[in-house]
C-alpha positions as CSV (number, residue, x, y, z in Angstrom):
1,X,-8.8,5.7,43.2
2,X,-9.3,7.4,39.8
3,X,-12.7,7.8,38.3
4,X,-11.6,6.2,35.0
5,X,-15.0,6.2,33.3
6,X,-15.7,9.8,34.0
7,X,-12.2,10.8,32.7
8,X,-12.8,8.8,29.5
9,X,-16.3,10.2,29.0
10,X,-15.1,13.8,29.5
11,X,-12.5,13.2,26.7
12,X,-15.0,11.6,24.3
13,X,-13.0,8.3,24.3
14,X,-15.6,5.7,23.4
15,X,-13.6,2.7,22.1
16,X,-14.7,-0.1,24.5
17,X,-11.4,-2.0,24.2
18,X,-9.3,1.1,25.0
19,X,-11.6,1.8,27.9
20,X,-11.1,-1.7,29.3
21,X,-7.4,-1.4,28.9
22,X,-7.2,1.9,30.7
23,X,-9.4,0.7,33.5
24,X,-7.3,-2.4,34.0
25,X,-4.0,-0.6,34.3
26,X,-5.3,2.3,36.3
27,X,-6.5,-0.2,38.9
28,X,-3.3,-2.3,38.8
29,X,-0.9,0.7,39.1
30,X,-3.1,2.5,41.7
31,X,-3.1,5.8,39.8
32,X,-4.9,8.6,41.8
33,X,-6.4,10.2,38.7
34,X,-6.6,9.6,34.9
35,X,-6.2,12.3,32.3
36,X,-6.7,11.7,28.5
37,X,-4.3,13.9,26.5
38,X,-4.4,15.4,23.0
39,X,-2.0,17.7,21.2
40,X,-4.2,20.6,22.1
41,X,-3.2,20.1,25.8
42,X,0.5,20.9,25.1
43,X,0.6,24.5,26.2
44,X,-1.3,23.8,29.4
45,X,0.9,20.8,30.3
46,X,4.0,23.0,29.7
47,X,2.7,25.6,32.1
48,X,2.0,22.9,34.7
49,X,5.5,21.5,34.2
50,X,7.1,24.9,34.6
51,X,5.1,25.6,37.7
52,X,6.2,22.2,39.2
53,X,9.8,22.7,38.3
54,X,9.9,19.8,35.9
55,X,10.8,22.1,33.1
56,X,12.8,25.3,33.0
57,X,12.5,28.0,30.3
58,X,15.3,27.9,27.7
59,X,14.6,31.1,25.9
60,X,11.4,32.0,24.1
61,X,9.3,29.0,23.4
62,X,12.0,26.5,24.4
63,X,12.3,24.3,27.5
64,X,14.9,22.4,29.5
65,X,14.7,19.3,31.7
66,X,17.1,17.1,33.5
67,X,16.5,13.4,34.0
68,X,17.7,11.4,37.0
69,X,21.5,11.0,36.8
70,X,21.3,7.2,36.4
71,X,18.6,7.4,33.8
72,X,20.2,9.0,30.8
73,X,20.1,6.6,27.9
74,X,18.4,3.6,26.3
75,X,19.3,0.5,28.2
76,X,19.9,-2.4,25.7
77,X,20.8,-5.0,28.3
78,X,17.4,-4.5,30.1
79,X,15.4,-4.5,26.9
80,X,13.5,-7.7,26.1
81,X,11.4,-9.1,23.3
82,X,8.9,-11.6,24.7
83,X,6.6,-13.9,22.8
84,X,4.9,-17.2,23.3
85,X,7.0,-18.8,20.6
86,X,10.6,-19.8,21.3
87,X,11.2,-19.8,17.6
88,X,11.2,-16.0,17.7
89,X,14.5,-16.0,19.7
90,X,17.4,-14.5,17.8
91,X,21.0,-13.6,18.4
92,X,20.3,-10.0,19.4
93,X,16.7,-9.6,20.5
94,X,17.1,-10.8,24.2
95,X,14.1,-13.1,23.7
96,X,12.3,-14.3,26.8
97,X,8.9,-16.2,27.1
98,X,6.0,-13.9,27.6
99,X,4.6,-16.2,30.3
100,X,7.7,-15.2,32.4
101,X,7.9,-11.5,31.6
102,X,4.3,-10.4,31.8
103,X,3.7,-11.4,35.5
104,X,7.1,-10.0,36.4
105,X,6.3,-6.6,34.9
106,X,2.8,-6.6,36.3
107,X,4.2,-7.2,39.8
108,X,6.7,-4.3,39.5
109,X,4.0,-2.0,38.2
110,X,1.4,-3.0,40.9
111,X,0.7,0.1,43.0
112,X,3.7,1.9,41.5
113,X,1.7,5.0,40.4
114,X,0.0,5.5,43.7
115,X,-0.6,9.3,44.2
116,X,0.2,10.0,40.5
117,X,-1.8,10.9,37.4
118,X,-2.0,8.3,34.7
119,X,-1.9,10.1,31.4
120,X,-3.7,8.4,28.5
121,X,-1.9,9.2,25.3
122,X,-3.8,7.9,22.2
123,X,-1.4,8.2,19.2
124,X,-0.7,7.4,15.6
125,X,2.7,6.5,14.3
126,X,1.9,7.3,10.6
127,X,0.1,10.0,8.6
128,X,-3.7,9.4,8.7
129,X,-4.8,7.4,5.7
130,X,-1.5,5.6,5.3
131,X,-1.8,2.0,3.9
132,X,-0.1,0.9,7.2
133,X,-2.3,3.0,9.5
134,X,-3.8,0.1,11.3
135,X,-0.3,-0.9,12.5
136,X,0.4,2.6,13.7
137,X,-2.4,3.1,16.3
138,X,-1.4,2.9,20.0
139,X,-2.3,4.1,23.4
140,X,0.5,4.9,25.8
141,X,-0.3,5.1,29.5
142,X,2.4,7.0,31.5
143,X,2.7,8.5,34.9
144,X,5.2,11.1,33.8
145,X,4.2,14.5,32.5
146,X,7.5,15.2,30.6
147,X,7.0,12.0,28.7
148,X,3.7,13.2,27.6
149,X,5.2,16.4,26.2
150,X,7.8,14.4,24.3
151,X,5.1,12.1,22.9
152,X,3.1,15.1,21.6
153,X,6.2,16.1,19.6
154,X,7.1,12.6,18.4
155,X,3.7,11.2,17.5
156,X,0.3,12.4,16.4
157,X,-1.7,12.5,19.6
158,X,-5.5,12.6,20.1
159,X,-8.6,10.5,20.9
160,X,-9.6,10.6,17.2
161,X,-6.9,8.1,16.4
162,X,-8.5,5.2,18.4
163,X,-12.1,5.8,17.5
164,X,-13.8,4.1,14.6
165,X,-11.1,1.5,14.1
166,X,-12.1,-1.4,11.8
167,X,-11.1,-3.7,14.8
168,X,-11.5,-1.7,18.0
169,X,-9.1,-4.2,19.7
170,X,-6.3,-3.8,17.2
171,X,-4.0,-1.1,18.8
172,X,-0.7,-1.3,20.6
173,X,-1.0,-1.3,24.4
174,X,1.9,0.7,25.7
175,X,2.3,0.9,29.4
176,X,5.0,3.1,31.0
177,X,5.5,3.2,34.8
178,X,8.4,5.3,36.0
179,X,9.1,3.6,39.3
180,X,11.2,5.0,42.2
181,X,14.2,6.0,40.1
182,X,16.5,6.5,43.1
183,X,15.9,2.9,44.4
184,X,15.9,0.7,41.3
185,X,19.5,-0.5,41.5
186,X,20.4,0.7,38.0
187,X,23.4,-1.3,36.7
188,X,23.6,-3.6,39.6
189,X,22.7,-7.3,40.1
190,X,19.5,-6.1,41.7
191,X,18.5,-3.9,38.7
192,X,14.7,-3.7,38.8
193,X,14.2,-2.1,35.4
194,X,12.7,-4.0,32.5
195,X,11.7,-2.7,29.0
196,X,9.6,-5.4,27.4
197,X,7.8,-5.7,24.1
198,X,5.4,-8.6,24.1
199,X,5.4,-8.6,20.3
200,X,2.9,-11.3,19.5
201,X,0.3,-9.6,21.8
202,X,1.2,-6.1,20.6
203,X,1.8,-5.0,24.2
204,X,4.7,-2.9,25.5
205,X,5.5,-2.9,29.3
206,X,8.3,-0.5,30.4
207,X,9.2,-0.1,34.0
208,X,12.0,1.9,35.6
209,X,12.9,5.0,33.5
210,X,11.5,8.3,32.4
211,X,14.0,8.9,29.5
212,X,14.1,8.5,25.8
213,X,13.2,5.2,24.1
214,X,12.7,3.7,27.5
215,X,9.7,6.0,28.1
216,X,8.6,7.3,24.7
217,X,6.9,4.1,23.7
218,X,5.6,5.2,20.3
219,X,9.2,5.6,19.2
220,X,11.5,2.6,19.3
221,X,9.3,0.1,21.2
222,X,6.4,0.6,18.8
223,X,7.9,2.3,15.7
224,X,10.7,-0.3,15.4
225,X,10.4,-3.4,17.6
226,X,6.7,-3.9,17.5
227,X,6.3,-2.6,13.9
228,X,9.1,-4.9,12.7
229,X,7.3,-7.9,14.2
230,X,4.0,-6.7,12.8
231,X,5.6,-6.3,9.3
232,X,7.0,-9.8,9.4
233,X,3.9,-11.4,10.9
234,X,1.6,-9.8,8.3
235,X,4.1,-10.2,5.5
236,X,3.3,-6.6,4.4
237,X,6.2,-4.3,5.3
238,X,9.6,-3.7,6.9
239,X,10.2,-1.3,9.8
240,X,13.9,-0.2,10.0
241,X,16.1,2.2,11.8
242,X,16.6,4.2,8.6
243,X,16.9,7.8,7.7
244,X,14.9,9.0,4.6
245,X,15.7,12.0,2.4
246,X,14.6,13.4,-0.9
247,X,16.9,14.9,-3.6
248,X,15.4,17.3,-6.0
249,X,17.1,18.0,-9.3
250,X,15.9,21.4,-10.5
251,X,17.6,21.0,-13.9
252,X,15.8,17.8,-14.8
253,X,12.7,18.2,-12.6
254,X,13.2,14.8,-11.1
255,X,13.0,13.9,-7.4
256,X,14.7,10.9,-5.9
257,X,14.4,9.3,-2.5
258,X,17.1,7.5,-0.5
259,X,16.7,5.5,2.7
260,X,19.5,4.1,4.8
261,X,20.8,2.5,7.9
262,X,23.8,3.6,9.9
263,X,25.1,2.3,13.2
264,X,25.6,4.7,16.0
265,X,28.1,7.6,15.4
266,X,28.2,6.8,11.7
267,X,26.7,10.1,10.4
268,X,23.0,9.2,9.9
269,X,21.4,12.3,11.4
270,X,23.8,14.7,9.7
271,X,23.2,13.0,6.4
272,X,19.4,13.1,6.9
273,X,19.5,16.9,7.6
274,X,22.3,17.9,5.2
275,X,22.2,20.8,2.8
276,X,23.7,20.5,-0.7
277,X,27.3,21.8,-1.1
278,X,27.5,25.4,-2.2
279,X,28.8,24.5,-5.7
280,X,25.7,22.4,-6.3
281,X,23.1,24.4,-4.4
282,X,21.5,26.1,-7.4
283,X,20.7,22.7,-9.0
284,X,19.9,20.4,-6.1
285,X,17.8,20.6,-3.0
286,X,17.9,18.0,-0.2
287,X,14.7,17.5,1.7
288,X,14.2,15.8,5.1
289,X,11.7,13.1,5.8
290,X,13.2,11.5,8.9
291,X,16.5,10.6,10.6
292,X,15.6,7.5,12.6
293,X,12.7,5.2,11.4
294,X,11.4,4.2,8.0
295,X,8.7,1.8,7.2
296,X,9.0,0.2,3.7
297,X,6.4,-1.7,1.6
298,X,5.5,-2.5,-2.0
299,X,3.0,-0.2,-3.6
300,X,0.8,-2.5,-5.7
301,X,-0.1,0.4,-8.1
302,X,3.4,0.8,-9.5
303,X,5.3,-2.1,-8.0
304,X,7.9,0.1,-6.3
305,X,9.2,0.1,-2.8
306,X,7.7,3.0,-0.9
307,X,9.0,4.5,2.4
308,X,7.5,6.6,5.2
309,X,8.8,8.0,8.4
310,X,6.2,7.1,11.0
311,X,7.4,9.7,13.5
312,X,6.0,13.2,13.9
313,X,9.2,14.7,15.4
314,X,13.0,14.4,15.9
315,X,14.7,13.2,19.0
316,X,18.2,14.2,18.2
317,X,21.6,13.9,20.0
318,X,22.8,17.3,20.9
319,X,26.5,16.5,21.2
320,X,28.6,17.8,18.3
321,X,25.6,19.5,16.7
322,X,26.8,22.9,15.4
323,X,26.6,25.2,12.4
324,X,29.1,23.1,10.4
325,X,27.9,19.6,11.3
326,X,24.2,20.2,11.2
327,X,22.9,23.8,10.8
328,X,19.5,22.4,9.9
329,X,19.1,20.8,13.3
330,X,20.1,24.0,15.1
331,X,17.4,25.9,13.1
332,X,14.8,23.3,14.0
333,X,15.3,24.0,17.7
334,X,15.4,27.8,17.4
335,X,13.3,30.4,19.2
336,X,9.5,29.6,19.5
337,X,10.1,26.1,18.2
338,X,8.6,24.6,21.4
339,X,11.7,22.3,21.5
340,X,12.6,20.4,24.6
341,X,16.3,20.0,25.6
342,X,17.3,17.3,28.0
343,X,20.6,16.9,30.0
344,X,22.5,19.6,28.2
345,X,24.2,22.4,30.2
346,X,21.9,25.2,31.4
347,X,22.4,28.8,32.5
348,X,20.1,29.8,35.4
349,X,20.5,33.5,34.7
350,X,20.4,33.7,30.9
351,X,18.3,30.6,30.2
352,X,20.8,29.5,27.5
353,X,21.7,25.9,26.8
354,X,25.1,24.5,25.7
355,X,26.7,21.1,24.9
356,X,30.1,19.8,23.9
357,X,30.7,20.6,20.2
358,X,28.1,23.4,20.1
359,X,31.1,25.8,20.1
360,X,34.8,24.9,20.0
361,X,35.1,25.8,23.7
362,X,32.7,26.2,26.6
363,X,31.5,29.7,27.5
364,X,34.3,31.6,29.2
365,X,32.0,33.3,31.7
366,X,30.7,30.4,33.8
367,X,28.4,32.6,35.8
368,X,25.0,30.8,36.2
369,X,26.1,27.7,34.2
370,X,25.1,24.3,35.6
371,X,26.1,20.9,34.2
372,X,23.6,18.2,33.2
373,X,23.4,17.1,36.8
374,X,22.6,20.6,38.0
375,X,25.9,21.3,39.6
376,X,27.4,24.8,39.2
377,X,30.3,25.0,36.9
378,X,31.8,27.8,38.9
379,X,32.0,25.5,42.0
380,X,34.1,22.8,40.2
381,X,37.5,22.0,41.6
382,X,40.4,23.3,39.5
383,X,41.3,20.8,36.7
384,X,37.8,19.3,36.6
385,X,37.1,19.1,32.8
386,X,34.2,16.6,32.9
387,X,31.5,17.2,30.3
388,X,29.0,20.0,30.9
389,X,26.4,18.1,29.0
390,X,25.7,14.3,29.1
391,X,27.1,12.6,25.9
392,X,23.5,11.4,25.2
393,X,21.8,14.8,25.8
394,X,18.9,15.4,23.4
395,X,16.7,17.9,21.7
396,X,13.1,17.1,20.8
397,X,11.3,19.0,18.1
398,X,8.5,18.4,15.5
399,X,9.3,17.6,11.9
400,X,7.5,20.8,10.8
401,X,10.3,22.8,12.5
402,X,13.0,21.3,10.3
403,X,13.7,24.0,7.7
404,X,14.2,21.7,4.8
405,X,11.4,19.2,5.7
406,X,9.9,17.7,2.5
407,X,6.6,19.3,1.4
408,X,5.0,15.9,1.3
409,X,6.3,14.5,4.6
410,X,2.8,13.9,5.7
411,X,1.6,12.3,2.5
412,X,-0.1,9.1,3.6
413,X,1.0,7.4,0.3
414,X,4.7,7.6,1.3
415,X,7.4,8.2,-1.3
416,X,9.0,5.8,-3.8
417,X,12.5,4.7,-2.7
418,X,15.2,4.8,-5.4
419,X,18.2,3.7,-3.3
420,X,18.8,1.9,0.0
421,X,22.2,2.6,1.5
422,X,24.2,1.3,4.5
423,X,27.1,3.1,6.2
424,X,29.4,2.3,9.0
425,X,32.3,4.2,10.5
426,X,35.5,2.5,9.2
427,X,38.9,4.0,8.7
428,X,40.1,1.7,5.9
429,X,38.3,-1.3,4.2
430,X,35.3,0.6,3.0
431,X,35.6,3.0,0.0
432,X,33.5,6.2,-0.3
433,X,30.7,4.4,-2.0
434,X,30.2,1.0,-3.6
435,X,26.9,0.2,-5.4
436,X,25.2,-3.2,-5.3
437,X,22.7,-4.1,-8.0
438,X,21.9,-7.7,-6.9
439,X,19.1,-7.9,-4.2
440,X,20.5,-10.8,-2.3
441,X,24.0,-9.2,-2.3
442,X,22.4,-5.9,-1.1
443,X,20.6,-7.7,1.8
444,X,23.8,-9.6,2.5
445,X,25.6,-6.3,2.8
446,X,23.0,-4.9,5.2
447,X,23.3,-8.0,7.3
448,X,27.1,-7.6,7.5
449,X,27.0,-3.8,8.2
450,X,29.3,-2.8,11.0
451,X,31.4,0.0,12.5
452,X,34.9,-0.3,13.9
453,X,35.3,-0.6,17.7
454,X,39.1,-0.7,17.9
455,X,42.0,0.1,15.8
456,X,45.6,-1.2,16.3
457,X,48.5,1.2,15.8
458,X,50.0,-1.1,13.2
459,X,47.0,-0.6,11.0
460,X,45.5,-4.1,11.3
461,X,42.0,-3.7,12.6
462,X,40.1,-6.4,14.3
463,X,36.6,-7.5,13.6
464,X,33.9,-4.9,13.3
465,X,31.0,-4.6,15.7
466,X,28.4,-5.9,13.3
467,X,25.0,-4.2,13.4
468,X,22.7,-5.8,10.8
469,X,20.8,-3.1,8.9
470,X,21.6,-0.9,12.0
471,X,18.9,-2.9,13.8
472,X,21.0,-4.9,16.3
473,X,19.3,-3.2,19.3
474,X,15.9,-3.3,17.8
475,X,15.5,-6.9,16.5
476,X,12.2,-8.4,17.5
477,X,12.4,-11.9,15.8
478,X,15.1,-14.2,14.5
479,X,17.7,-13.0,12.1
480,X,17.1,-15.8,9.7
481,X,13.5,-14.9,9.4
482,X,14.4,-11.3,9.2
483,X,16.7,-11.9,6.2
484,X,14.0,-14.0,4.5
485,X,11.5,-11.2,5.1
486,X,13.8,-8.6,3.5
487,X,14.3,-10.9,0.4
488,X,10.5,-11.3,0.2
489,X,9.5,-7.6,0.4
490,X,12.2,-6.3,-1.9
491,X,11.8,-9.3,-4.2
492,X,8.1,-8.5,-4.7
493,X,8.9,-5.1,-6.2
494,X,8.8,-4.8,-10.0
495,X,11.3,-1.9,-9.9
496,X,13.8,-2.5,-7.2
497,X,15.9,0.1,-5.4
498,X,19.7,0.1,-5.9
499,X,21.7,-0.8,-2.8
500,X,25.0,0.8,-1.8
501,X,27.5,1.0,1.1
502,X,28.9,4.4,1.9
503,X,31.7,5.5,4.3
504,X,32.6,9.1,5.1
505,X,35.3,8.2,7.6
506,X,38.4,6.8,5.8
507,X,41.6,8.1,7.5
508,X,45.1,8.5,6.4
509,X,47.1,5.7,8.0
510,X,50.1,8.1,8.7
511,X,48.6,11.3,10.1
512,X,45.0,10.2,10.7
513,X,43.3,13.0,8.7
514,X,39.9,12.2,7.1
515,X,40.3,11.6,3.4
516,X,36.8,12.9,2.5
517,X,35.5,16.2,3.7
518,X,32.1,14.8,4.5
519,X,29.0,16.7,5.7
520,X,27.4,18.6,2.7
521,X,29.8,16.9,0.3
522,X,28.2,13.6,1.1
523,X,25.5,14.4,-1.5
524,X,28.0,13.8,-4.3
525,X,28.4,10.0,-4.0
526,X,24.6,9.8,-3.7
527,X,24.1,11.6,-6.9
528,X,26.6,9.2,-8.6
529,X,24.6,6.3,-7.2
530,X,21.4,7.6,-8.7
531,X,23.1,8.2,-12.0
532,X,24.3,4.6,-11.9
533,X,20.8,3.3,-11.3
534,X,19.5,5.2,-14.3
535,X,22.3,4.1,-16.6
536,X,23.9,7.5,-16.9
537,X,27.3,6.3,-15.6
538,X,28.8,2.8,-15.5
539,X,31.4,2.9,-12.7
540,X,34.2,0.4,-12.2
541,X,33.4,-3.2,-11.1
542,X,35.1,-4.7,-8.1
543,X,34.5,-7.9,-6.1
544,X,32.5,-6.0,-3.5
545,X,30.5,-3.7,-5.8
546,X,30.6,-0.9,-8.4
547,X,32.8,2.1,-7.5
548,X,32.7,5.5,-9.2
549,X,35.6,6.6,-11.4
550,X,37.2,9.9,-10.8
551,X,35.6,11.3,-13.9
552,X,32.1,10.2,-12.9
553,X,32.1,11.7,-9.4
554,X,31.2,15.4,-9.5
555,X,34.0,17.1,-7.5
556,X,33.3,20.7,-8.4
557,X,34.4,22.8,-5.4
558,X,35.8,19.9,-3.4
559,X,39.1,20.4,-1.7
560,X,40.7,16.9,-1.8
561,X,44.2,15.7,-2.9
562,X,44.6,13.3,-5.7
563,X,46.2,10.8,-3.3
564,X,43.2,10.9,-1.0
565,X,40.7,10.7,-3.8
566,X,42.5,7.6,-5.2
567,X,42.4,6.0,-1.8
568,X,38.6,6.4,-1.3
569,X,37.8,5.1,-4.8
570,X,39.7,1.9,-4.5
571,X,39.5,-1.3,-2.3
572,X,42.3,-3.1,-0.4
573,X,41.8,-6.7,-1.6
574,X,43.9,-8.1,1.3
575,X,41.8,-6.2,3.9
576,X,38.6,-7.5,2.2
577,X,39.8,-11.1,2.3
578,X,40.2,-10.7,6.1
579,X,36.8,-9.1,6.3
580,X,35.1,-11.9,4.4
581,X,36.3,-14.4,7.0
582,X,34.9,-12.3,9.8
583,X,31.6,-12.0,8.0
584,X,31.3,-15.8,7.6
585,X,31.7,-16.1,11.4
586,X,29.2,-13.4,12.0
587,X,26.5,-14.9,9.8
588,X,27.1,-18.4,11.2
589,X,25.5,-17.2,14.5
590,X,22.1,-16.8,12.7
591,X,20.0,-19.9,12.6
592,X,18.0,-20.4,9.4
593,X,19.7,-17.9,7.2
594,X,18.4,-18.2,3.7
595,X,20.6,-19.9,1.2
596,X,20.4,-16.8,-1.1
597,X,22.4,-15.0,1.5
598,X,25.1,-17.7,1.8
599,X,25.2,-17.9,-2.0
600,X,25.9,-14.1,-2.1
601,X,28.6,-14.5,0.5
602,X,30.3,-17.3,-1.6
603,X,30.1,-15.2,-4.8
604,X,31.9,-12.3,-3.1
605,X,34.4,-14.6,-1.4
606,X,35.3,-16.3,-4.7
607,X,35.6,-12.9,-6.5
608,X,38.0,-11.7,-3.8
609,X,40.0,-14.9,-4.1
610,X,40.4,-14.4,-7.8
611,X,41.1,-10.7,-7.7
612,X,44.5,-9.1,-8.3
613,X,46.1,-7.8,-5.1
């Protein structure tokens, strides 16, 4: 049995509540030893992981790992929000009573770390000194060394973050136990995995994985689910799956900030890391704050909405990341970046990594190459074209490695947010950009955010898979309360951000080509949106928002036909009338939705009914 007190003493960890917490879980899980970790331990832990074969070198200062082949992605169906209040149950949060879930998780974790080290990872999910700092303090206990290395890159790690708290008991208790991955029944009726956030007790209990958000508990479990609950319970802030960028205008000397939510595969990371198009590069610079989580609150000094990325790093999807789609991401995981790659293809001889979309075709010489399961490509049967890398393969790197990271990304005050945008992948229905100036209609638009799941050949698409504010997998309380909390926080601002919906993915119905070139060109509709907010353009009003005119949108250097441009700057009223019916059905599933949201729905429905076809 571990000598817990000695390990904590050696690390200088004095917080009595943290000590009690570590002692309890070390005894319950049966850990053989306890080790308190700080960021300064990273190099030593990497060397230990290399020696143990948990990591492989991937070039100078870069490392590669494989996870168990049934443990490769976040598991929504096994993810639970538990509280003592049934009123917290929502449509999407998989609510269960904490009195049921806590004993179940404790029983699974009992003795499950026998013979292992319990790593104690004190962390902070915010820059020190932030107005939300008290909600950002946590201690993850994990029995997996690679998880520790990821946490060091994704959070600020060190004992100092849990000492001298105003309330020594106010920290997130995050317990991760890997379990016997080969005998957990993943995906069967006997699946033993559970990933539970006991939100009203600020406790996270995850059992049965060593991968991603299932194991890096500061990220999604704390940074989104727990923080969202804390923000609502306190009435102080919103925690959203939003990217956050800055746009610097060298001509005017002004800097703007845009936050936004995008469902999966809708272009969020590429937008967050984009560079300005060549034709606008002399005037504008885009700076990166974060690609996944933003906390939003009202600054009482100036009455504006402020935003902050609580994370310290980037946990990015490797697939389709290349020099065209996201050169910034590639540079952030370059030589000596200390980046970690997981479940990409790996070459034993050259220590190179590769993934689908990295280059148009896989390497021609397959000597030494292994797929994400560790199987040699050279030994594949003829005709086997299965992916070399897992579709959810990842890279992990610190924010400081991102070449266009904002100079003030660690400013504890956060940054003022000028615009909040939503964007889903849809091939018709949604124009390039439509601005929304009414707060209730903006929140309504976020609640009805969605991306297409299917598309019929005749061009009539069914209902979108709705993903409110892109938070569907991360909701921690009921959607009605969530909408009311959004209206409260934004409503308290004296200067409110403008809302908008963007869509880079419209396609030609005949040949299927994308109407808008996307990537770096996506800066252009954002510039128009900011001009609209400041009264520099007026746009064209439609039932679903304000659209740019061709003259207002800066198209210098853009290769786009007049027909395609016209298509992305108009709306199909008939398609929107279909959509509004789907939205009514979607919103009806949410108990207690504020009347302001229904009133916004009715205004848009009436405007569409009265509009010319």
